N, C-alpha and C positions, 0 to 999 in steps of 0.2 A: 488667562485674563481676558485672550480672544474670547473666550467663550461665554465667560460672565455679561461683558460688555452684548456678546449676541444672544443670549437671554433674556437680560434687561430690556434689550431695542425690542426683542420681540415682544413683550409682554408691553411695550407702550404702544406701537402698533396695533395688537389686537385689538387695545382701547378706543381706536380710532374710528368709532361707529359712523362718522360720516361718510369718510371714506371708504370704510367697507361698501356702504351701500352704493354709495357710484361706480367701484370698479366690480361687483361683482353681484349685488341686489336688482339693479336699474339695470345690465346688460338681460339678464334673466327675464324681467319682466320685462325689458321691448321684446327681448325671444317670442314670447309666450303672443305681444300682440302682431310678432313674425307672423307665425303658427294660424290665428284667426284672419289674419291679413291675406297668408298668399297659399291657404286651403287649397284652392280649384288650380292652384300652379299642379296637382300632381296629376292634370290631366294633360301630360306634355304632347306637344304640337308636335317633336319629332318623326311619332308615329306615322302620322301623314306624309306623305310623298309631296317633296323638295325637285328643284328644280338644280341641277348641274351643269355646268361648262363645260367644253371637251374643245379647245385650242391647239390642231395638232395642224401640219404644214402635208405632213406626213398619213399614209397607210400605218403607222406604229401605235395606234392608240386600242387596233379591234380586239385584243386581249386582256385591256385593261378598263375598255367598256363593259367586256360582256361581266366581267366580275362583277364590277361597280355594280351594273344592273341586277344583279342576282343579289343584293343586300336585300331583304325581306325580313319585315317585323311579322309575323303571323302571314297572312296573303296579300300584307301591304308592302309596294315597292318601297324603297327609303327614297331614291331615288332617280329622277328622271332627266338620261342623258341629251343635250342638246347639244350641236353644234356649231362655233360660232367664232369669227374671226376675234385677233385681237381686242381691237376697236369694240365692235361690238359685244363683247364680254365684260370690259370696264365699263361701258355704261350699264349692262346689264345688272353689273355688281353694285354698282352706282346709286342703283333705282330700286335694289333689294327683288326685281327679278328672278332670283338665283342666288343660291347662297354661297355659292363659290363656283373660283373654274383653275380647271388642272391642265399648264400650258406645257406641251411638249415639246423639245427643242434638241437636238442635237445628241440623242440620247435619254436627257435629264426631264425629270417630271417635276412640276413647280405647284404648288397649293396655291393662289387666290385668295382670302375671305375678305368682308365687309368687320364682319364682328366673330367674336368667341362664346358664340352657345353650344346646342348639345348637334346640329345640324354638323355643324363647321368641325366641330370636336370629335364625331366622327368620320368626317373625312380626310382628318388632319391623320388618324389612326389609323384606317384604310390604306391609305399613301405611305403612313412606315411601315406596316405589314407588308403590305405588297414588295415594295422596294425590298427590305427584309429578304423575303421567301423568293425576288429573284435572282437575289446574293447569294442565295442560298443552291440553288438550280446551275448559273453558271460553276459554281464552287463543285458540285456533284457533277455534271457536265465534263468537267475536266480533270476530277478523279476516274473518269471512267466508268460512271456510271450508268448501266440502259435508263432511257428516257420513260421506258413502263415503268420500270420502279422509282422514279422520280414522280413521277403523278400520281402513284397511291401515297409517296408518303406526302403530295400538298394536301394542304384544305384551308386557304387561305380564305375562301368566303365562309366558307360552313364554318367556321368555328369563329370569325370575327363575328358572322351575328347571333351565333350564341353566346359569345361573350358578352353580346352588350344587350341584348333581353335580357339576360340574367342580373343587370347592372342595376339600381335602383337610381331613377333619370331626373328626380323631384327639383324641377327649376327653382323651389324656393333655395335649397341648399347656400347656392350664388347669396344670398342675401345674407344669411346666419352666416356665412365662409367671410364676409366681409364683416360683420357682426362682431364676431372674435375679432377678427383683424382691429377694429373699434377700440374690442375693452383690452385687450392683450399692449394698445397704444396707450392707453389711459392709463396705464403701468408709471406713466410720466409722473402721473402725481405724485407720487409714493415717493422718489427719485426728488422731487422737488420737496417732498416735506423732509429727507433725509437732510439735504441741504442746508432748510432752516436752518432745522437741531442742528447744525454746527457752525454755524456763522455767526460770530461772535455780533454783527450787528444787524442781526436778524432778532431774536429771540437770547433770551434769560440762558436756555439753555446750551448755547452756541457760546455764550461768556463762558460757561463752566468749563465744555469742554476745552474752552483753547485756556485757559488757566491749569488746566489741569496735567498733570509728567506725561500722562497717559500718549503714545505714539498717535499723531493723528492721521496715518495713514492704518492704523490698525482699528483706530476708533470707526472712520470711513467703510474699510474692508465689511467688518461687524455688522454698521448698520446695511448695507449692500447685501449682503448676507441674511440677511435678518429678514426682509422687505423682499428679497426674491425668494422663501421660502413662504410665506406669508402670500403673496403674490398667485405665486404660480400652484398652490394649492387653494387661493381662489377660483383660477382661470380653468384647472384642474374641476372644479365643482361646475364650472357654468358647463363645461363641452358636456359633463356627467350628465346632465341636466336636458340640453340639448337634445342627446344621444338616447337617453334611457325615457324621459318624458317629451321629446316633444317631435321624438321621431326622425333626427336628423345625419344622414349616415354620412360617415367621413371614412369606410374603406376599407381594407383590412392594415394597410403603413402603421400599424400603434408604433412600431419601435420609430418612423419617422416622423408622426406626428407627435408623438409627446416631448421628441430631439427638438422638433420645431418650437413646439409650445415655451419651450424653456431656456432657446436663443432668443423668440423673440422677448421673453419678458426680460430676461438679461438686457439685449438693449433699449427696452421702453422705459428701465431704472434708471439705465445708465442716460442716455437722452435727458431725462427728467433732473438728473446730477449735474449734466454738466448743462439742460438750459439753466439751471440754479446759482451752476458757479459763472456764466457768463453774462448774470445781469443782479447780482450780489448787490448792488445800488438802488434796486425795487422793490416793496412790500411784497411782501408772501403772496400777499390778494391779486396784487398786478402779476406777479409770475402763473398763479392759476388762470385767470384767462388767460394771458398768453397760450399756457399752455392745452386747456381745454381748446379755445379757438383753433390752433393749431392741429388737434386734432378731426376737429370736426373738419375742418379744410381737406387733410389727408382723405380721412373715412368716403369726404363728395367726390376728390377724385380718384376712389378709388371704385366709387359704383355705387356707395353704400343708400342713398337718397333719390333713388331712381335715376342713379344718373351713370345706366353702364354704357350709352351711346359713346358717353364724354371718355369713359372708360378704354374704350375699346379704340379709340381716335386717338389716346393718346398713348394707349400703347401697338396702334396701327404707325403713327407719325412720328411722337416725341418717347420711345420708349424706353432714352435714358432715365426722361423724368417718370417714367412709371419704376425704373429701377431706385430711383433715389426717394421714391413711400415707402414707407416700411408700413403701413396699412396695407399697400398695395402688394407688397412684397409678401403677406403675413397671411392675405387673404387669397394670394390667386397659388401659396404655398398649396393651404389646405385643397384650392380647388385640383390640380395637378397631384397629386396623392391619392384624389377618390377617382380624379376620373381617367385619368390617364395610366394606362399600363408602362410605357418608359416614362421613368422616372428621369431623365436628364433634363430636364427642364426645370426638374422641380430642385435637383442637385443646383443650378446656377444660380435661382434665389437662391437656398437657401446659402450659398458661398456670400451674394452679396449683404444678406442681414448676417450672417458670421463676422465678415470685415467692418460691419458697422459697427458692432458692439463692441469688437477690439479698439476700432479708428476711437469712440466715444469713453470707454475705461482709461487709454493711452489722455489723452485731452485732458479728463477728469485728471486724473497724476498731475502732470504738470500744472494743472490751475490751483489746486491744492497743495501744491508743494510752494506755489510763490507767493501764497494770501499772508498778508499780513496786515497789520492793524497800528495805525499811530499813539490808539489810547484804550485803553476798557474801563 
């Protein structure tokens, strides 16, 4: 019975050409415009030297500065080190005269940045590798390894520069990742369609479903699975188009990327179903308007429409707001899978996204079990 419902629901969804256009063809067309508009961004500016500040009260940063100064792209030094006070560093960062600064205090090193772009990503990754190598040195020294042998094992500066130069640093990837976040969030439209066909006060199909002897949870689950299969396939087509035709790079963590898309799609569908359940007295057109508006607002806050500075301000000053934005969670996860060697930040975003999916699913079960009608 379940697979019978799933098969016929899938056939119904495939025939919804207008929704397929807006959730698959439209992002592909928009991606084509992105390719034309952002083609000049391939001339990445991080290859030029950037200024970075050092705030140190003691002479405890000499080794760190020496390695940082050796980071090069071909013959160009990536960073020009400046010694600043804490106050001057904050002012310089606010005025964008430096891309960030490191602060040394009581044996700890902290990085402060005002944006989340290529230079800042390099500074963060460099710090992570430096601290990791420092920890290795302490462990090896404690184990009695001679310092000469330890030095031969360490190649933090050479390995870091090689890894970064081999990475495609196309800045337009940021916009494509945000576009994918918006594309996946558009899956809520399929969730709204499912609720519209399940609610007796919304459609004739809903009346038939309510009068049928079939278990309503089974019907809802079959509808969700059918929409998931179709929308997941659509999203993979969009990703394949971006990658193979538009030349967008996604890195090497494809297993995590495919899982991220699956969870993102399921989250958007469940959220659309929830939106339909809590607004059951509105018309379907009103629900579509609310869903579309909400998607655009979330995309705006995620930096989709040239609002990168707003996105970075939110991530710095209101990080919880960024965590509550599904579009931002998805787009940042794409960014982290591509640019970051450590996946720690990605794991945190993935847990948030998975938690939202489970929450939406459980709340939907609660609403659908309580639904009733005075008369049909």
